[in-house]
N, C-alpha and C positions, 0 to 999 in steps of 0.2 A: 666360528660359526661360517658356513660357506655363504661364499658370492651368492648363491642362489637362495639363502635362507634369508638373506641380507635382503636381497630384492621381494621374497614373497611376505618378510616382516614389514615392507613399508606399505604393500596392499593397504591394508585396514588405514594408515594414517591416511594415506592417497583419498582414501574411501570417503574419509571424516572431512576433510578439507573439498571435495567434492560435493559432497551434503551441506556443507557449511554454504558452499555458492546455490544451490538447490532450494536451500528450505529459508530461503533471507525473507525477511516480510517483505512484499509490497510496497505497504505506505509509506512516505515520508515521513511518519509523523511518528514512528515507532522510537522506544524507548531502547539504545541501545541495540539497533536491531541487527549489527554482525555478533555480539554476545548471544543475543538469542535464537540466532542461526546457529549458533556454538551449541548451544543448549541442545536444540532440536537434533542436530546430527549427530552429539554425544549418544544421547537418549535413542535415539535409533539404531546406531552403530551396535552399544550397548546388550540393547535387547535382541537385536540379531544375532547378536555372538552367545548370548546365551540361549537361542534356540537353536541355533546349528550345533550346540553342544548337544541339547536334550532330543535333538532329532535323530543326529548321529549316533549318539550314545543307544537309544531305543533301536535301532538299526546296528548295532554293536559294530559299527563304523566309523570310530573314532581311530581315524589313520589322517597320513600326511596328504596324501593323494584327494582324499573328499575334503577335508578342511582346502586346500588349495583350488579344489574346484568350487566352493562356498563359496571364496573371499572372492576369487575373480568373477562369481558371477555378479557377486554382490558392487564389484567395483565396476562393472558394466555396465548396472544401475545407475550407481551413484551420477557415472561420467555423462550417461543419456540426459538423466533428470536434471544434470548441471548444464549439458547445453541447450536444452530448453527453455530453462529457467533464465540464462545468458539472452539467447534467442530474443524473448518476449521484453527484456528488461529493454533489449535496443530497438527492439521496433514500437515500444511504448514511451520511449524516453523523448520528450520536450527539445524544438530546435533548440541549435545551439545556443541563439539569442536569445530564446525564452527561460532565462534562470530563474528559479521557482524562488519564490517570495520567502523570506525569513520565515519560520514558523516560534513565535515568541513562548515564552516560559508558560505552561499552563493554558496554551490554547488550543482546538479542537482542529485537525485538518481531517479533510475526508478521503476516502479510497483506501482506508487501511486492512479492510475485510475483517472477517471475522474472528480470526487469529491474532489479529495484530493487537497491542497492547497498547491501552490509553495513550491519545498521542501528546507527548512531552518533550520538549528539548532539556533532557535535564544537564546539561553544562550552563544553563547560565550566559550563553553567546549565543548568536547569532549561528543560524545551522548554515553549514556547508553549500556556496552553490553549485558546485561540481558534479555534473550532471554525467561523467565519463565514469562507469563500471567497470572499464580492462582495468591489469593488475596495474599500468601506469597512473591510469585515474585514482585508485584508490592509495596506491603508494605518493601521489600529490597531496590528496587527503592528510595522510599520516604528515607528511612533512610541512602543510599549513597547521596543523595541530601544533607540530613542535616549535611549529616559529612564534606561534602567539602564550605557549606556555611560560611562564615564571618561572624565574630560579629556584623556585621550592618546588615546584610542582617537577620541572624535569632533573633535578635531586630523589625525588621521589620514586622518580618512574625509573630512572636508572639503578637505583638500589634493587628494585622488585628484579628488574631484568638481571641485575649483577645475579641475585641471590639465586635467582631462577638457571642462570644457566651454570653457575657452578654446583649447582645440585645434578644436573644432566650432567655434566663433566663428573662427579663420582658414582652415580646412578650406572654410568658405562663403564665405570673403571674396577670397582667395585665387585666383587663375586655374591651372591646372596648370604646373608649369613644372618639375618634375624633366627634367634633361638627357637620361636613359636614354628618359625616355616621351618628349620631342621624337623622339626617332631611331626607337623601335622600338614601344614600350608603346600608345603612342596612335595613331599609323600602320595599327598592326595592326586596330584598330578600324575605321576610315576604310575599310580595302579590303572587309573585311566587309561594311559596309553599301553600299557603291557595288558590290561583284560579288551580292551577298544570297546568300551562301554560302560557304565555309568554302573553296575550292579555294583552292592556295598560286599565286601570283604571280611573274613575273620583277621581281625587285628588286636590286638592290648590295649592301641589306643584310640579310644571312642571318638575323638575329635576327628579323625580323618573321614569320619563317614555322619557323624552328627551335627558339627558344626556348618552353616549355610555355605554354600561354595560359588557364591558369585564372584568374587576376584579370581579362586583358581579358574573356573571357567576360562576368564580370560587369560591367564598365564596358561592355560593347554592351548591355545590359539598358540602364543608367541612358541611353546614348546615343539609343538608340532610342523609349525611353517619353518622353524631357524634349526631342530634337531638339540637345543640345548636350553641351557640356562642365562648364558650374554644377557639377553635384554629384558629381563623378566623385572628387574626394579624401574623398568620405563612404564610399567601400568602404573604404581602409584604415582611416578614424578609426573605423568600426565593428567591423573589425578588431582593433585595437588594443582598445575597449570589451571583445572577446569575450575576448582573450589576459587581462584583467584580469579578470574575473569565474571566467573556467578555473581559472587559478594560485591565485586565493585558495580555490575550492573542493578545486584539489589540498591545498592547506595544509590544509584541513579534513579529508581523506581520511588523511593522513601524523597526524592527531592532534592538528593545531594548533586551539589556541580561535578568538574574535574576535579578539583582536590580533593572534596570529599573521599570519592572514586578511588583516588590514588593513594588517600591516606587509612583506607581501608583495605588497599591491597597489601600497603608497605608494614599495615599491623597485622596481617594475618602471615606474608610471604615469611616477615622477620619472629615469629614466634619459634622458639625450637623444635617442639614437639614437630611443628611440620617441617620444617627443614629436615629434620632428621627421619621424617616418615616419607618424606618426598623420595629418597634414593632406597626405599626400600622394599623387601617382599611382603610388609604386614597389610594391614586392610582397612585400616581406619580411614584415611583419605578418600579412598573409594567409596568406602559409606558415607561419609562427608560429603562428597562431591554429588550421590545421588540426590541425598537430603535438599543441597542449595539448589538443584538443579528444579526438583517440587516447589521450593520456596518461592522463585522468579517465576513460574509460572502462576504460582497462585495468587502473588500479587500483582500480575496480570488480570487477573477475573473479578479483583476489587471494584473496578470501575467499569465494568463491560463485562457483557454477555461473552461466554466462553464457546472457543468454536468446537467444532469437532476434533481438527486438529490436535490442539491442547486438551482436550481431555483426553485423546488418547496418549499423547507425552507425561500427561500426569498418570495417569495407569502405568505407563514404562518406568518412568522414575521411582511408582510408589512399588513395583514390581522388583526393580533390580535394588532399591534398596533392602529389600524383605531378605531376598534370597544373597545378599551381599553378608550384611549386617541387622539379627532383627530388631536390636535395640535402637537404628535407626528410625525405625516405625515413632518411637515414642517422639520424635520431633515432626515424622510425617504425618500421624494422626492429628495433632491438633492444627497443623497447616491447612490439610483438606477438611475440619470441621471450621476455619475460618473461610475457607472457598466456598463452600455452601450457605454458609450464613450470608456471605456475600454477595452469593449468586440471587439468593432469595429477597434479599433487601432490593435488588435490583427488580426483580420480579416484581414487587408490591411497591415500588414506582411507575410501573405500566400500567393503562388503563386497565378499568376493570376486566373488558371482554378478552383482554391477553393474557392475563393472572395466569387463569388456568392452563393455558398452553406453556406460558413460563415456567412452571410448578411442576409441569409436567418435563419440561425438557430438564430440570437441573436436576429432579430424580433418576431419571436416564440416564444424564450424563456421569451423576456419582455409580450408576450400575456399572453405565461401561469401562469407568475408573477401576472398580471392584474386578470388573475383568478379563482386563489387559491386564493387571496384576497378578492375576490368578493364574492367567496362560503365561507366565514369567518365573513365577515361583513354585506355581502350582505340582509341579512331575517332583521336584525333590520332596517339598511336603509330602508330597502322597508314597513316596520311596521309605520316609521317615516314619510316617503311619503305619504304612505295611510290616515293618520291620522291629517298632517298638510300640505301636497301638497307642501313638499318640505324636501329632504333628509337631511338638517341641522336642523332640525325643527322648531318650531313657529316664529314669528319674533321679538320676546323680546329675545329669545336665540340668534339668530344671530345678533342682535344689542348691546348684554349688552358686551359678551368679544372682539370679533374681531373689529377693527381699523374699524372706518367710515370716517377716513381723512388719505389720504395718499399721500400729498404734502409730500415735501420734509422738511419742517419747522417744522410741526407736526410729523413726524416720529422721526428725531431727537430729539425733547421736550422729545418725549416716550421714545424712546432709551435711554435717560442721566437721566430719573426717574426712569425707571428699571435698570440699571446700580446703581445709588443713593443706591436704597433699598439694589440690591444683595450685594454689597459691605459694606454696614453700619456696625458701631464699635460701642462699649459704647462710644465712644470720642464725646461726645456732640456740642462740640463748631464746630468738624470738620462736623459732620454732619449738623449744623445750616451753617456752611458758604459752605458748597457743596448744599444744598438747594436754599439758597438765589441767590448763582450765576446762578443757574438753571434755576430759575422763573425769575431772574432777563433778563438772556438772551432770554428767551422764550419771555420776551415785549419786549424788545429789536427787535425781527424778525418776531411778529406781532402774535403771540401764546398765547392766554389764556391756561396755565398750569392746570388750572383744565376744560378744556373743555371737556363738554360731551362725546362728538365725538371719544375723545383720554384716558377718563379715565370711567372706570367701576364705576356704579352707583351713588353715591353719594359721593364717598370715596374724601378725598383733602389730596394732596401730599403737605409736605413732611409724611409721617408714621414712627416713628422707628420701627427696625425689627433686630438688634442685637441680644435679649435675645434669649435663646432654646426656641421656640414654635414651635413646629411642622409644622404652618400653615405661619410660617411668616419668620424665623429666617436668617439671611444672611449667607453669606460663602465669607467671604471677602480675606480669606488664599487660597483654590480651587479655588476661580474665577480669583484672580491674577496669579495664580502660571501655570491657564490652559491659561488665555491671553498671558502672557510671550512664554509659550510654544506656542502658536499660531504664535504669532510675527517672533519665532526665526526662525520656521518651514519654513515662507512664506518667512522669509527677507534672511537667512542664513541657509539653514538648514544643510549643514556639520557643523554648530559648534557642533549642537547634535552629528554627526559624525556617524550615525547608520548604513549606507551601503542600507539606501533604501530611496536615496534623492527624487526621481519619487514621489512613492507614500506616502512618509512624508508628500510632498509641497500642494499633491493632497489631502490628508486627512483634509489637514488645512486648504486649501479651501473650502472643506466642514462644516469644523465647524465652520468657519468664516460667511460661507453664512447661515445659520443654524438660529447663533447667529441674525445676521442682517433682517433676515425675521423673526423671530421671533418678535423684537422689530417693525417692518412694519404691523405687524398682528393681535398681541395682544396688547391690552390695556392694561396703567397701574392700579397695583390694589396693596392694601397694602399686602396680600399673592400670589404677582408673583414671589415670588421667587421658590415656588414649582412647578412652573409651567412649569420655565423655565431648572429644575431637568434636564430632559433628555438632554439638551445641554451641562449640566454642566460634565454629562457622558460621551457625548461625545468627550469631548475636555480634558479629564484628563489624555489619555495616553501620548499628547504631554507636560504636565506638568512633568509626569515623566520620561519621554524622558530628556527632558530638566532639571531637577535636577540632574539625574544621569552623562550627561556631568558636568556637575557643579562639581560633587564631583569627576570626574574621575583622577584619580592620574596620573600626568606625570614625567617626571624629570624636573626640573626647566632649565632654560637655565640661567636665572640671580635670583639674591637677591632680586631683584624689580618684580620679575614674580613668584619666589616664595609666596612671601608677599603676592601678589594680588590672590593668588591662597586659600591661608589659609582663608582670608579674605572673600571669595565666599564660601569658607566652612564653616567656622563659621556661616556664615550668614545661608547657606541653612541648616544647623543643628538646625542652633535659630527657623526657619519658620517651620521646623517639628518637634520639639519639643514643638510650640505653637499649633500648629493643634493637635497633640494629646492631649496636655491639653484641649483644644474646644471639641475633641471628648469626652473626658472624663465626663469634666463637665458637656455636655450635655446629656451624659446618667446617672448622678448622679442629677444632680437640674434641668432637661428639665421638659417641660409641654406639656403635661398632662399627663406625665407614668414619674418615676424617680426613683433611690434607695434611697433616703437618705431624710430626711427634712419633712415635712406637706405633705401629698400625696403619701406616699412612698409607691410604692406594697405590702412591709411586713408588712405596719402597718395599711394599709386602707383597710376597709370592701370592697368586691365585689360590692356590692349596691352603697358604697359612690364614688369608683374609675371611675364609667360609671358617675359622675355627677362632674367630678371634675376641668369641665369648668365652671359648673354653678351650686355649690353645695347647692344654697337657691331653686332649685328646687326639689331636691331629698325627701324632705317628703311630699312636694304638691301632686307631682306626686303617691305617696303611700297611700297619704289620699285618692284622689279621684278613685282611683282602687279598694280602699278597699271597700268605698261605694259603687259602680258599682255590684261587686262581691258580696256583701251582700244582691242587689236587686234581684240577679239570674236573670240578663240581658243576651241575648245571642246573639241577633245583637244592636250592637253598632256603634252611630254616631259621627266623628269624624268632629271638627271646628278647622281649625289652619291656618296659615298664610306661607308665599312662605319659610322663613328660620326656621320654630316652629319646636321641636323634636317632632316625631310621633313614635320611636321606642319604648321608653319605654313601650308605650302600649301594646305594642305585647308581652313584656318580662311578664308587670303586669298583661294582662286579658288574660293571657293562658289558656287553658283547662283543668279542672283537671288531664286528660290523657295525658298532653302536647299537644295536639292538638291546630291549630293555633285559635284565636278568630275572629269573624266575625266583623271586623270593616269595616266599609264602609263611606264613605267620604260624605258629607252635603253641601260641596262647589264642584266648579269645575273649572278648566282653560282649561279643554280642550272642545272643541265647543263640539264635537260627543259625549262627554262621561256626560252625564246630570250627575248631583247629586240625592241623594239619597232624598228620601221625609223622613222628619225629626217625621213626624206622622207613619212613616214605622220601628222605629228603637226601643229598649226599653230603653235606656239610652242615652245620649252626655257626650263627654266629650272634654274638650274645652282648647286651648292652646294659649297663646300672648293676646287674646282682648277678655275682658268683653264684651264690647257693640257689638263687630261682634258675640259673643256666643247667647246675649241676643236675637236677630234678628232671631235666626232660632230656638230658644227654644217653644215648642207649649204653644198656654195658658194653664195656669192652671199648668205648672210643676212648679217643685223646680228648682229655681238655686240657686247651691251654688259657691262661686270663691273666689280666696284665691290671691296674687301678680302675678301668671303667670299661674296657673292652676285652672281649674275649670271642675263642672260636673253638669247633669238635668238629675233628675228619673219623669217621670210621676207619677200621684197621687196615693197613696196606695204602692209604693216601697221604 
């Protein structure tokens, strides 16, 4: 990556920072105002990034120059907005001698504006009295906060920061090597760059065009700005950081103090699935981040009317979720229902003359949310509908992942299998006993546990999922804590003692509904743990609140009570220590990116890192690509199956000037996109199947094939 590429890649990050300054709430009573500003900045930047791709794609102008101009304009607007915001803040700041009075927990403060959430100081401590909003002043507030923190809080904060920094190191050192990314995530990006637009193309891998491309849109920006994929892992890393910030804010909104917020962030940060995905080019953390943004904005609307700015942000969060991973809408849907009911409740609390206008405003706000979401995801859905006649794509996609049976017995079996995989542990006897109980119970109620209508593809339940693999790893600790948190919030919310019983219970209902809907709508599959990651992120704040209540010290009335509380504290500390160990082990020995051992990011070459999933293929791709390059072929045909790796060809066959190779598919699963004629290409490269390749090689051509990779050249080349 060139120095110019590095500078251009810094422009989006700088824009987010400036927008964070520009969108910070003006009122003194907002819950975690800086984190709310981060949410607003992230949603604004994400929506802008998606719309830039859609607009420039429609203009056939997906180029580095166009994207550079778009980001420099955005940076200028963000800098201007931040400057104006800073100037207004300085002008409205009280004199140094008039320090603002602390706002007690639950008290109402004026001046919050229509988009500021209910004014609460969630840390349970006096509000800081600093009025200096310069970087030095904000640093002073951070230093003061650190000084007032207890030893446990500092340990939690240090652990979270350490995990995040190690993830950043791995993300920067490791080359993209996720299996799905080699098959369709990254080839999508390369096709767009080569075409200069978003038109669909002939391909044997339908997921390259049918799966929502929101995360890949973000990768496209980095690809064009930097000229390569060196920073691709940072998209998921940034999404992971955003998840941590937002769930901590959600915990504060539900009444949790500083320790509860740190506990929430710690539980999620140390979850192996999160730690591994944060260094990946998968898409699950990106989806979870947009869902979390929607959740925190909805919570702001439970106790006060939502302003137009927040409505736009909710629409952006909904649209970004839909364009990234449609399964995330399983959570966003109940969240929006909760928001609508809360807004109507506030309207009914108004005086009679104002009710009609309040209802109209709520209906109008709901329509606005849907319209904004449609602007973000609509262009992609329109292309899919035009191509396949259905907004959810071809039948093979609609029937492969969603449940095809919805009778209670089938849903129950599906839920039990998903739970078994999500809570898997290294204890093989426990896994075996649980699986046998589920299979036996399914037989009793007349459901085949391997029924294709409730099971993805040809997969067979059960499958081990305890080991630290980014696609499969279970989350028994975080999942169990989240389940306990949900149960306590529903049954005995005052045991958590957050002071927010109503919102707490409502949020728990949404978290539970999300899990139930997911198990009723998504088939079991061995890698299903990553698909439900968004639901885990949504529920983790309840785990943090429950853990905080468990660790809270009260004066015991009797020796027996003291003993029970000591045991509970010891159990909580043990669970947290085990969670920390799981996170550290995932980063140290996780797959396919790790710090130590075989395949370490410090000792493995860039090319070999890309093939850690299938190391036997590394030399085969190089061998075939070298022969094709030596033949001076310009137009190259692709022969591959639905789950084969395509991305290595884009790297190995890139033109000497860095331009994209001309790769065309010789097979196509898109009815309206016929494949290229084999006679029209200069060479053919194949993956997966020699017989499939041989069928498409013109007569007289020379075909060479190893175990997985092959190539064919015409006579004389």
